[in-house]
KENUSE-565439 format. One line per 2 residues: number of its first residue (from 1); their letters; for each residue x, y, z of C-alpha. Coordinates in pm, 1 decimal. Each point is the difference from the previous one (the first is absolute). Layout:
N
NUM	a	X/Y/Z  ...
# end
This chain:
720
1	ms	7142.9/-4743.1/8474.9  -312.9/179.5/87.4
3	de	-332.0/-190.4/-7.5  -187.0/317.2/-135.4
5	fv	-177.5/-54.3/-338.4  123.6/216.9/-279.4
7	pp	-238.4/28.2/-310.5  153.8/-65.0/-333.0
9	ap	93.0/296.7/-214.9  -260.7/93.9/-265.3
11	ss	48.9/-122.2/-351.9  178.6/246.9/-209.4
13	nv	-287.0/13.9/-265.9  -302.8/62.7/227.4
15	rp	37.7/377.2/21.0  33.6/50.6/-379.1
17	kr	-323.7/-199.9/-53.3  -190.0/220.9/239.1
19	ra	139.6/305.8/-165.6  -99.5/-128.3/-344.1
21	rr	-352.2/-72.9/120.6  -30.9/345.4/144.8
23	if	130.0/159.1/-320.2  -241.8/-207.5/-206.5
25	lq	-293.5/109.2/212.6  111.6/357.5/-28.4
27	lv	22.3/-29.9/-376.2  -343.0/-153.7/-18.0
29	ll	-138.4/278.0/213.7  176.3/257.4/-213.5
31	al	-137.6/-161.9/-313.9  -348.4/7.3/147.4
33	ll	43.0/362.9/94.5  128.7/79.5/-346.2
35	mm	-289.3/-187.8/-155.2  -244.5/184.7/218.8
37	ag	168.0/328.7/-83.8  -5.7/-92.6/-367.6
39	aa	-362.8/-100.8/19.7  -82.6/323.9/178.2
41	sm	192.1/194.4/-260.7  -183.6/-182.9/-277.3
43	lv	-332.2/69.0/169.0  87.4/367.5/23.3
45	fy	135.4/8.6/-356.8  -291.7/-181.3/-162.6
47	gr	-245.0/170.1/228.6  115.0/333.1/-135.5
49	ia	-37.7/-126.8/-355.4  -348.6/-130.0/74.5
51	ak	-91.8/332.7/161.2  47.5/175.8/-333.2
53	yd	-296.1/-177.3/-159.8  -328.6/186.8/-3.8
55	ls	-261.5/-233.2/147.2  -279.4/205.1/-153.4
57	kl	90.8/-166.1/-329.2  -126.9/-330.4/135.7
59	ge	-349.6/113.6/-89.1  93.3/142.3/-338.4
61	mr	-110.3/-264.7/-244.7  -7.3/86.3/-364.6
63	er	-349.0/-87.4/-107.5  -67.6/38.7/-367.3
65	sv	-166.6/322.1/-108.0  -342.4/-61.6/-152.0
67	vy	-113.8/188.4/-309.6  -373.1/64.7/-48.0
69	dv	-201.3/123.6/-294.1  -242.8/292.6/4.4
71	kg	-277.7/-228.9/128.0  206.9/-140.7/285.5
73	re	84.2/-332.4/-166.9  346.9/-144.1/44.0
75	ig	218.5/32.1/-308.7  318.4/-152.7/139.9
77	kl	281.6/39.8/250.4  328.1/186.4/-2.8
79	hg	324.8/-15.1/197.8  18.8/-140.5/353.1
81	en	-58.6/-365.9/83.7  -302.9/-219.2/-61.9
83	rv	-123.1/16.9/356.8  -314.3/68.1/204.1
85	vv	72.7/99.6/361.5  -244.6/-128.6/264.1
87	pl	-4.9/14.6/383.4  89.6/-316.6/188.8
89	aq	-362.1/-34.0/114.7  -91.9/-70.9/-363.9
91	vs	241.9/-292.8/-28.7  -126.3/-347.1/90.7
93	pn	165.0/-163.9/306.7  25.7/-307.0/-223.9
95	ft	275.6/181.2/-185.1  173.6/171.4/292.0
97	ka	23.6/-327.5/196.7  137.1/-176.3/-305.8
99	ll	248.4/282.5/-43.8  118.5/-29.8/359.6
101	ar	39.1/-376.6/-30.1  196.8/35.7/-320.2
103	ed	213.8/304.6/67.0  21.2/88.6/369.6
105	sr	-183.7/-209.4/260.0  157.4/195.9/290.5
107	fy	-98.1/338.9/-151.5  -209.3/106.4/300.6
109	eh	273.6/-108.8/244.2  328.6/141.5/-130.5
111	sg	102.4/365.2/-22.7  95.9/7.9/-365.0
113	vd	278.8/-259.1/-3.5  -83.9/-359.4/91.6
115	yi	319.6/-118.0/172.4  -141.1/-349.1/48.2
117	gv	-73.4/-7.8/-369.7  350.5/127.8/-74.9
119	ar	159.1/-276.9/213.3  -222.3/-261.1/-163.3
121	ai	87.9/124.8/-346.1  374.2/-1.3/76.5
123	yr	-22.5/-355.9/134.1  -184.0/-123.8/-309.2
125	dv	232.3/181.7/-238.1  308.9/-146.3/174.3
127	ka	-150.7/-346.8/4.6  -85.1/17.1/-369.0
129	ra	328.2/173.8/-82.3  -202.6/240.4/-215.6
131	fv	-227.1/303.2/32.4  -331.7/-178.9/32.4
133	qg	-192.3/225.4/236.9  -4.7/370.2/65.5
135	as	-117.3/170.0/313.9  -175.9/310.7/-126.7
137	ti	-302.8/95.1/200.4  -301.9/174.7/-145.7
139	tm	131.7/324.2/147.4  340.3/-51.2/-161.0
141	ql	-165.2/-78.3/-334.7  -207.4/315.9/31.0
143	ar	319.2/199.2/61.8  165.8/-159.9/-302.8
145	ns	-296.0/53.1/-231.9  -62.0/360.6/103.1
147	fe	333.8/151.2/-99.6  164.2/-29.6/-339.9
149	dm	358.8/-35.6/128.6  -83.5/-302.6/216.5
151	sa	-2.0/-259.4/-277.4  368.8/-104.6/5.6
153	kt	61.5/-347.4/145.4  290.9/86.2/231.5
155	ah	77.9/-29.6/370.9  11.6/378.9/20.1
157	rk	-351.2/30.0/-135.8  -123.9/-271.9/234.5
159	lv	132.6/184.2/303.8  -155.8/329.1/-112.5
161	ea	-324.0/-190.0/-60.0  5.6/-140.5/353.5
163	ml	59.4/339.6/159.3  -266.3/155.3/-219.4
165	ad	-243.1/-272.4/103.8  67.1/92.5/361.8
167	ri	-84.1/362.9/-76.4  -320.3/-102.3/-177.4
169	er	-109.7/-215.2/292.0  47.1/290.7/237.9
171	ak	-189.2/239.1/-228.3  -289.2/-222.0/-116.8
173	sk	-238.6/-245.5/156.5  3.5/-360.7/-117.1
175	de	-328.6/40.1/-187.1  128.2/314.1/-172.0
177	im	308.7/-189.9/-113.4  -213.2/-289.0/-124.6
179	el	-228.4/238.5/-190.9  295.0/166.9/-169.8
181	yv	149.7/-337.3/-87.0  -308.8/-162.8/-155.2
183	nr	-49.0/303.9/-221.2  363.1/-5.7/-118.1
185	if	36.8/-368.8/-87.8  70.4/-83.6/-365.3
187	fg	-228.4/-277.7/-127.9  128.0/-39.4/-354.7
189	tg	-144.6/101.1/-337.7  66.7/365.0/82.2
191	my	-228.2/-1.8/306.6  71.3/143.6/344.6
193	gi	-196.8/-30.0/322.8  -240.9/-263.8/124.5
195	er	-312.5/178.4/-126.9  118.4/16.1/-358.8
197	as	123.2/-360.2/10.8  -324.5/-129.9/148.1
199	ra	-211.7/171.7/-262.5  224.6/-107.2/-285.1
201	yf	48.7/-365.5/99.1  -335.7/-76.4/161.1
203	ak	-229.8/284.6/-109.5  -84.4/94.3/358.2
205	pa	111.2/257.2/257.8  272.4/-95.0/246.9
207	sa	-258.2/0.1/279.9  -173.0/-302.3/-159.3
209	ls	300.2/-231.7/-46.2  -57.4/-359.1/112.2
211	vg	253.0/-204.2/198.8  133.1/-170.3/-311.7
213	eg	15.9/322.0/-203.0  175.7/184.7/281.2
215	am	252.5/-283.2/33.7  65.8/-1.4/-374.8
217	la	65.6/374.4/-14.8  227.8/-21.3/303.8
219	gi	180.5/-290.4/-164.3  89.8/176.0/-324.0
221	ir	156.6/307.8/164.7  356.4/-133.1/-3.7
223	sp	-10.9/-69.6/-374.2  -312.4/169.6/-137.5
225	nr	78.8/-18.2/-370.2  105.9/-364.1/23.7
227	fs	-307.6/-112.5/195.1  -260.1/237.2/-142.6
229	pf	-336.3/-181.4/-20.5  -28.4/130.0/-354.9
231	rn	328.3/-157.7/-104.4  54.8/-298.7/229.2
233	wk	-319.3/-127.6/158.6  156.4/-323.6/122.6
235	ga	289.2/187.1/156.5  -241.3/244.0/169.1
237	lk	-196.5/-294.5/142.8  319.1/-153.9/137.0
239	er	91.7/328.1/170.3  -351.0/19.1/145.2
241	dt	36.1/-346.1/152.6  338.5/93.0/151.0
243	vl	-151.2/306.0/165.4  -299.5/-199.2/129.9
245	ar	240.0/-248.2/160.7  185.8/282.5/172.7
247	mv	-330.6/147.5/119.4  -82.5/-332.2/162.6
249	er	349.7/-12.7/151.7  -44.7/351.6/142.7
251	ky	-351.3/-92.1/120.9  -175.1/256.4/-221.2
253	lt	-202.4/-289.3/-144.8  -96.1/-347.9/101.5
255	aa	97.8/-288.8/-221.3  -366.0/-38.8/-96.7
257	ea	-28.5/365.6/-102.1  315.6/-26.2/-209.6
259	aa	-132.8/-313.8/-168.3  -326.9/181.4/-76.5
261	ak	192.3/294.6/-146.3  179.0/-235.3/-236.2
263	qe	-338.1/-118.3/-124.6  -127.7/350.1/-75.6
265	dm	-132.6/44.7/-350.2  261.0/261.8/-88.6
267	vp	-25.4/144.6/-347.1  226.5/288.0/-96.3
269	aa	-165.3/288.7/-176.4  63.8/13.2/-372.6
271	qp	324.6/181.6/-57.1  -105.8/358.3/-72.8
273	vl	44.3/126.9/-349.0  209.6/299.9/86.5
275	rt	-123.7/302.5/-187.9  306.4/142.9/-162.7
277	qd	116.6/326.9/142.1  189.7/70.5/-319.8
279	ny	-221.5/195.5/-237.0  -16.4/350.0/-140.4
281	mm	-266.3/106.9/246.3  196.6/-100.1/311.0
283	ea	326.5/129.6/-142.6  -163.1/339.7/-52.8
285	vr	-110.8/-3.7/365.5  357.7/-86.4/107.8
287	rd	141.3/293.8/-195.2  -251.8/245.0/141.4
289	ld	52.6/-136.0/352.0  371.3/76.0/-32.0
291	qv	-92.7/360.8/-74.5  -224.4/59.9/301.2
293	lg	162.8/-196.1/288.3  352.0/-48.2/127.7
295	eq	187.9/-322.2/-65.0  -12.0/-115.2/362.0
297	di	-374.5/58.0/29.4  -52.2/-209.9/-311.6
299	ed	231.8/-282.2/103.3  -156.3/-28.0/345.8
301	gg	-319.3/-111.1/-174.0  -338.3/-38.7/166.6
303	le	-147.3/285.0/-204.1  -350.0/21.3/-140.9
305	iy	33.0/162.6/-340.7  -327.6/121.0/-148.2
307	tt	22.7/71.2/-371.7  -234.9/150.8/-256.9
309	ld	11.1/-315.6/-214.4  -318.9/-188.5/-80.5
311	ld	63.3/-375.0/-33.8  -303.7/-50.9/-223.5
313	lq	105.8/269.6/-242.5  361.6/-119.1/22.4
315	ka	-100.3/-350.9/-105.7  -207.0/133.7/-288.3
317	at	296.3/209.9/-112.4  253.6/-283.4/24.3
319	dg	-221.3/-258.4/-168.9  -135.8/239.9/-260.5
321	le	342.6/118.8/-111.8  143.1/-351.2/-27.0
323	th	-302.0/-136.0/-187.2  5.5/285.5/-249.5
325	lk	374.1/-17.6/-63.6  -30.1/-373.2/-66.4
327	si	-272.3/72.2/-252.4  224.6/255.2/-174.7
329	ea	281.0/-256.9/-18.1  -243.4/-242.4/-165.8
331	eg	-93.5/244.2/-278.2  132.6/-63.6/-347.5
333	gf	157.9/343.4/-26.8  214.0/-53.1/310.9
335	kh	348.3/-103.5/-112.6  186.5/-28.1/330.8
337	as	62.2/-292.4/235.1  -269.1/-44.9/263.2
339	ka	43.1/-13.2/375.8  -88.8/-369.7/-9.6
341	tf	298.5/-60.4/-227.1  228.0/187.4/239.7
343	da	-142.9/-191.6/298.2  88.3/-332.8/-162.1
345	qw	364.7/105.2/-40.5  48.3/210.6/313.4
347	ng	293.9/-107.1/218.2  -119.9/179.9/312.5
349	ee	230.3/301.2/-35.6  -149.4/347.7/-25.9
351	ps	74.5/149.1/-342.8  106.1/362.1/-38.1
353	st	-318.5/49.7/-201.6  -271.0/-249.4/-81.1
355	py	-25.4/-83.6/-372.9  -375.7/-53.8/-0.3
357	lq	-285.8/252.7/-15.4  -47.2/186.5/326.7
359	ga	-268.4/216.4/152.1  -77.8/210.0/304.9
361	ll	-308.2/144.8/169.3  -67.1/246.4/276.8
363	ai	-334.3/117.4/141.1  -53.8/297.5/232.4
365	dn	-285.8/110.7/223.0  -79.1/350.0/-126.5
367	ht	-123.3/124.8/337.1  315.5/-79.7/194.7
369	gg	281.0/-84.1/-241.6  21.8/-347.4/156.1
371	il	127.5/-269.3/-235.6  -265.9/-270.2/-36.0
373	av	190.2/-244.4/-221.8  350.8/-25.7/-139.6
375	vg	135.3/-257.2/-245.8  365.6/51.0/-89.8
377	gr	35.4/-280.6/-251.6  -102.7/-353.8/-84.5
379	df	226.2/-206.9/226.6  178.6/133.8/306.8
381	tq	211.7/-315.1/34.7  151.8/63.8/-341.9
383	sr	30.3/377.1/26.9  -25.8/212.5/314.9
385	fd	7.0/322.1/-205.7  -322.2/192.3/60.2
387	ra	-121.7/139.9/-331.8  -284.9/188.6/168.3
389	mq	216.1/189.9/249.1  357.0/-4.6/-130.1
391	st	-8.4/-12.7/-380.0  34.5/322.2/-196.9
393	ra	-142.4/-17.8/-353.8  -112.3/247.1/-264.4
395	ig	-366.6/66.1/76.3  -120.5/82.7/-350.0
397	st	-338.5/158.6/-49.6  -101.5/-40.8/362.8
399	ik	174.6/334.2/46.2  -247.1/183.7/-222.2
401	pf	-269.2/80.5/262.0  260.9/197.8/194.6
403	vy	110.2/182.5/-315.7  -360.7/95.9/-78.0
405	sa	-56.3/109.0/359.2  300.7/230.5/-35.8
407	gf	-158.4/133.3/-318.6  -324.7/75.0/185.6
409	lh	197.9/177.7/272.1  138.7/224.8/-273.9
411	gl	-329.4/94.7/-159.7  -94.7/-281.0/-236.5
413	lp	-355.5/-131.4/16.6  -137.8/-343.5/-94.8
415	gt	-182.5/144.8/-300.2  289.7/208.1/-132.3
417	lv	123.1/-111.8/-341.6  354.4/-133.4/-32.6
419	ed	152.6/-118.8/-324.7  79.5/-366.9/-49.4
421	ap	274.3/40.0/-259.5  379.1/-25.2/-26.2
423	mr	190.4/258.7/200.1  122.5/298.7/-193.4
425	pg	367.5/102.5/14.2  60.1/221.3/302.0
427	el	-343.5/-66.0/146.2  131.1/-164.6/319.0
429	rd	90.0/259.2/260.7  241.7/-207.3/205.6
431	sd	191.6/-179.5/-272.2  252.7/92.0/-264.1
433	tn	-84.8/-305.6/-210.1  -270.6/-59.3/-257.7
435	ws	-131.7/-308.0/175.9  -350.5/-92.9/-112.0
437	pg	-178.4/-307.2/139.3  -246.6/-207.4/-196.8
439	na	-315.3/-167.0/126.7  -45.0/-370.4/68.0
441	dg	-233.1/-38.5/-300.2  240.0/183.6/-232.9
443	kf	-264.1/265.3/-76.7  -74.8/362.4/86.9
445	mg	-354.2/123.0/65.6  42.5/373.5/-45.1
447	wq	-162.3/240.3/244.6  -157.5/-179.2/295.3
449	tv	-111.9/98.7/347.4  243.6/-31.8/288.2
451	at	-227.6/-265.1/153.6  18.1/-207.6/-317.7
453	gl	379.1/12.8/12.9  0.6/-168.7/343.2
455	vr	-287.3/-241.2/-70.6  167.4/-120.0/-323.0
457	sr	353.3/28.1/145.0  122.0/208.0/-296.0
459	na	374.7/56.9/30.0  27.6/312.6/-213.1
461	ms	-285.4/168.4/185.1  145.8/-98.2/337.3
463	vr	331.2/160.0/-93.2  -178.5/320.2/-97.5
465	vg	-193.0/0.4/328.6  326.7/-44.8/188.7
467	nh	159.7/268.6/-214.5  -277.6/238.0/101.7
469	ag	63.3/-64.4/372.2  377.8/5.9/-46.8
471	ld	256.1/-250.6/119.0  25.7/160.6/344.1
473	gv	-378.3/-3.5/39.8  -28.4/-369.3/-89.4
475	id	295.3/-104.8/214.6  -144.1/190.2/295.3
477	vl	-322.4/-203.3/-23.2  197.7/-324.6/-31.0
479	rq	209.8/89.8/301.9  -301.9/94.2/211.8
481	ag	-172.5/-323.3/-101.7  293.9/-202.6/131.8
483	lg	147.2/-109.8/-333.2  324.7/185.5/59.0
485	ep	226.4/180.6/-241.7  79.1/-136.9/-346.3
487	qv	365.0/-87.2/-52.9  5.4/205.6/-318.9
489	rt	-201.4/318.0/-45.3  -150.3/-48.2/-341.4
491	pq	-344.7/46.2/-158.1  3.4/-374.0/-59.8
493	iy	-124.1/-43.4/357.8  -339.6/129.2/-125.0
495	ig	-61.7/-344.4/-149.9  165.1/-208.1/272.3
497	nm	374.3/-1.5/-63.6  53.7/3.8/374.5
499	gs	64.0/-273.7/253.1  -196.5/-77.4/313.9
501	nl	-118.9/-298.7/201.6  -346.0/-146.3/35.0
503	ra	-40.9/111.8/361.8  69.3/364.0/-83.3
505	lt	-208.9/-4.8/-317.9  -302.0/-160.1/168.7
507	sa	20.2/245.4/287.1  28.5/291.6/-241.5
509	ms	-309.1/-113.2/-193.8  -202.4/-7.5/323.0
511	iy	-3.5/381.1/5.9  -287.1/-3.5/-249.4
513	pn	-258.6/-190.7/206.8  136.1/192.0/302.9
515	hg	-92.6/344.1/-141.5  362.2/95.4/-65.0
517	vr	138.6/-124.8/332.6  279.5/-258.2/17.9
519	rr	17.1/-215.1/310.1  339.0/-152.8/68.5
521	pf	-6.5/-377.2/-65.2  86.7/-220.9/295.2
523	li	-15.9/-364.4/102.7  25.2/-12.9/380.4
525	kr	-294.9/155.4/180.1  110.3/-49.2/361.6
527	in	227.8/-215.1/215.5  -63.9/-126.4/353.1
529	ds	266.4/-149.0/225.8  -33.7/-333.6/181.9
531	ag	-193.7/173.0/278.0  -253.6/138.1/-246.5
533	ea	125.1/357.3/28.7  17.9/204.1/-320.2
535	vy	358.6/76.0/-98.6  -66.6/141.5/-347.4
537	st	-287.2/122.4/-212.3  -3.1/147.0/-348.2
539	pv	-188.3/326.2/-43.8  -182.9/76.9/-322.6
541	le	220.1/259.4/-168.6  -145.1/191.0/-291.3
543	te	103.7/272.6/-241.4  -216.1/199.0/-239.7
545	vl	148.9/-59.6/-342.9  -275.6/155.4/-212.6
547	pp	-290.2/232.7/67.7  -322.4/-202.7/36.1
549	gv	-138.4/147.2/-320.5  298.4/-105.8/-212.5
551	ak	-9.5/-347.4/154.6  -374.6/-21.5/-75.1
553	vt	40.8/98.4/-365.0  284.5/-246.6/-54.7
555	rt	-190.8/-273.9/181.9  -305.8/54.6/-218.5
557	im	209.7/-42.6/-313.6  164.6/-313.9/139.8
559	er	-343.0/-149.8/60.4  -62.8/42.8/-371.4
561	im	316.6/-203.4/-63.0  -178.1/-295.4/159.1
563	de	-309.9/49.5/-211.6  131.7/97.7/-341.6
565	gt	378.1/25.2/14.9  297.4/-231.2/41.2
567	ga	-154.4/-161.4/309.3  -338.9/-78.5/-155.5
569	aa	73.8/-374.3/-4.7  -60.8/6.7/375.6
571	rs	-369.2/40.2/-77.6  -33.1/-195.6/-322.1
573	qy	228.8/-298.0/69.9  88.5/-31.5/367.2
575	gf	-328.0/65.5/175.7  92.3/304.0/206.1
577	ka	-309.7/219.6/27.3  59.0/230.5/296.0
579	ra	81.8/366.6/-36.0  374.8/34.9/-40.4
581	gg	279.4/181.6/-175.4  341.5/-106.5/-113.0
583	kt	277.8/17.8/-254.0  181.7/-254.6/-209.7
585	gt	370.6/23.5/-72.8  225.1/-167.0/-255.8
587	tn	367.9/78.1/-53.8  203.3/-18.0/-319.8
589	dy	15.5/-337.4/-172.1  -262.1/-135.7/243.6
591	nd	261.6/-41.0/274.2  -234.4/99.7/284.2
593	aw	-375.2/-29.3/34.1  -180.0/200.7/270.7
595	fv	-346.0/70.0/126.4  -64.0/220.8/300.6
597	gy	-355.9/82.8/96.3  -235.5/66.7/288.0
599	tg	-345.7/-12.1/145.8  -111.4/231.0/278.2
601	ev	157.4/-233.5/258.6  298.8/-174.2/-157.8
603	tc	276.3/89.1/-244.5  180.0/-293.2/-161.6
605	gv	300.8/-19.4/-231.0  115.2/-293.7/-213.6
607	wv	327.1/-40.2/-192.8  101.7/-278.3/-239.9
609	gf	341.7/-41.3/-162.4  338.9/-170.8/13.9
611	ds	271.0/70.1/256.2  237.1/76.0/-286.5
613	pk	-216.5/222.0/-222.5  -97.5/-149.2/-333.6
615	ti	-307.7/-23.5/-217.4  -267.3/-200.4/176.7
617	ma	-197.0/-71.2/-314.8  -134.5/183.3/-303.4
619	gg	-292.4/217.9/104.4  88.2/-43.9/367.1
621	yg	-191.2/306.7/119.4  -86.6/69.8/360.1
623	ar	-368.4/-51.1/-81.3  75.8/-352.8/-114.8
625	ls	262.2/-115.9/250.1  -71.0/188.8/324.8
627	lp	-362.0/114.2/-7.3  -148.3/-353.7/36.9
629	vw	184.1/-51.8/331.0  -112.2/342.1/122.0
631	ce	-362.8/-83.5/-77.5  15.8/-333.1/184.8
633	vm	154.2/152.3/312.2  -226.9/303.6/2.8
635	nk	-309.0/-215.8/-45.6  120.3/-190.9/305.0
637	al	41.2/328.9/186.0  -361.2/88.2/-75.0
639	el	-106.7/-345.1/115.7  187.6/64.8/325.5
641	ny	-203.0/320.0/41.7  271.5/246.1/-101.9
643	kp	-256.7/233.1/-149.0  -129.1/345.6/92.1
645	qv	-231.4/-10.2/299.0  -76.5/374.1/5.4
647	ae	4.4/230.2/-300.8  286.3/247.3/27.2
649	ae	-47.3/369.6/-67.6  118.1/109.3/-343.4
651	pv	131.8/346.0/-89.1  -283.3/239.8/-88.0
653	ea	-22.3/52.0/-375.3  -134.7/272.7/-222.3
655	qv	-134.2/-28.1/-354.4  186.6/243.3/-221.0
657	nl	38.9/90.5/-368.5  358.6/-44.3/-116.5
659	cr	213.8/40.7/-307.9  169.2/-319.2/-126.9
661	is	294.6/190.2/-141.9  95.9/247.3/270.0
663	gr	-137.7/-195.4/295.7  -158.8/318.0/134.4
665	la	-360.7/111.1/45.2  -169.6/6.0/-340.1
667	ta	-122.9/309.6/-173.9  -247.9/51.7/-280.5
669	gc	298.1/-13.5/-237.1  93.4/-344.7/128.2
671	qa	-359.9/-105.4/-58.7  7.0/138.8/-352.3
673	hg	323.9/-186.9/-82.5  -141.7/-328.2/135.9
675	ha	245.2/-25.4/286.8  -236.8/62.9/289.6
677	yt	-116.8/-289.0/219.1  -158.7/-50.8/338.1
679	de	168.2/-197.4/276.8  -12.8/-47.0/375.8
681	lp	311.7/95.2/190.9  93.5/27.3/366.2
683	ye	-19.6/365.8/97.7  375.9/15.8/53.8
685	mv	60.7/-94.0/-365.3  -238.6/250.1/-158.1
687	pq	209.3/236.4/-220.0  45.9/353.3/125.3
689	gf	-47.2/175.0/-331.8  -171.2/-9.8/-338.4
691	cd	143.1/-125.1/-326.6  176.3/277.0/-190.2
693	lh	66.2/-202.2/-316.2  -336.3/14.4/-177.8
695	gg	-146.0/343.9/69.0  -359.8/51.5/96.1
697	av	84.3/55.2/364.4  -243.7/159.3/237.2
699	pv	-45.2/377.6/-56.8  284.7/215.9/123.0
701	ae	-234.7/189.2/226.5  -79.4/-316.5/184.3
703	rp	356.7/-126.5/38.7  93.0/204.0/310.4
705	rs	-317.1/-116.0/170.8  70.1/-363.1/-85.6
707	er	350.0/31.4/136.4  -139.4/142.5/321.2
709	eg	-251.5/-282.2/22.1  269.9/-263.6/0.0
711	vl	-24.3/-346.2/-141.9  -328.6/-101.2/167.4
713	gr	-170.5/316.2/-120.2  115.0/-65.6/-354.5
715	if	-123.7/-358.0/17.8  -345.4/102.4/123.5
717	rw	-18.1/273.9/-264.6  73.9/-255.3/-269.5
719	fr	-280.8/-216.7/135.5  -235.4/297.4/-38.0
# end
């Protein structure tokens, strides 16, 4: 045997173990490579998704649009969010430090995603076997709150949020991100942004927040409605103390400073009584806004909307109408249920039509057409239907001034005689019926002047005046005045059998103080964007409806209505003494009561009636039911200095001798028959010829010379 050492043969299982170890390591390496590849793929995939978001929208915060009256006073807010945007320099460090301690203490260290915070959150969630802590940074929260499709609580959304946060961090500085965030935060009770919250909860700007106040506002962010200082003061205090403890932990405060903050005499501001945005005035602004701006411009908010409304006059109109309607309901002759009765039984649902007495009012600035006040009903919460702007009702005798103006355009004069008597068969030119209206007093007065027919609101005379002008002539005036076309062409429109709304009727009546010119009514004067740049303005648009002379003659007669006609109660009962004109209106069976009148500065219309037409009360004339409200509002307008500051030029007039029968220049024959009279007329309305009904005309030899002289020569010759 050889003495040489021979090593033992290897165990049969050593080689397989080495091979298994090598394979395991290879698999682990492959898994790591696959994970890295997967992670890279996910980064690329979610990075591409994040790249699609427009970062410019980070600064687009929907502030509420503010509506102002004609004197620059705030009326209310529309659209957008209840927010006031401020720069970071105007936010107290007492709040920003509290915010960092509460939400993201490593904000100035990480690049959008706090991986240490993520690891800590995962550890705590695993330990608690529940989702007890998130890891959203301020940047990630900003990304989530800035885009509408980022609200879903899914892993997919969280990954997009993280990649978007990375983009934001590369595009914005830390202070820019913080500024965007503090202006976006929701603080409960419909409030957004630190400035709005500070003013609402503590009645001070965000720059003046104390340590305790800043900590409290930072504490309620995670559950603002639950911990609102208005709703849960004890809960808000507890959140404040939690934030103060974290500020001490993060070395933003010393323990002594935190203890002092807990001892602050913190008193929340009284919860603001939110002025309702739901009323007829604001709803009218909303409707007009929809007409002048695009939907996106409106929804973005931040607009300054300057209207023509006057809050003082608006209050007088709202209060005056309600007070007067209550007084009507209290009268013995009123047989219907009152609004108070309906209120006691109302279940909160809006009825198709309110069963109680309603009213509406609209006032217009004559010089511009701007609407100064609008009341669409008694209670917007019970009925959103705007009876001033949207309701079409028969306008009754308020149509008569336009009918008489048409008559003047076709040769009638104020002193011409017209018969107040039943219509004769075949007398109406544009009708194949024998319709014949009566008068409100059931009487006929015989031959009266045209002016008397309008002052006394005589139906039969008004029909004859309209018949003289012709249906086409009257409708043309109505159309030019903005009242539109009647649904049915019938002579019955001469006494108001035609529908219109209060806005159109009030605007139409303003042609008389405006010397025949109608200025389009409007509500929004101009609109500025959030940067203060004008984006819309309303021009004053006007149309000549009547010659100045015809408007002057009609206006003069309507002033007599206030002194001796159907509007005389304004002087004798309701204390209105200023120079004015107007017209009452009452429809069949006292279903509608109107008064529309004007001063030199303001035209105002009032309507009273039921949503479903029915008799208001016996003797429910416009002079009784609508005129008192008109007088109260117009007296307020005078008090607010809506009165002529400079006398306006009137059409030049001439004194002429006229015949009451023919309406032409009088002759000696007219004088002999007792039909001659002297009147003053605008030059444009002086008749072009002499009466040929009574003889006694100027000598034939003189006629050619008078014709050559023209109308002024004839007038001067008559003076001689």
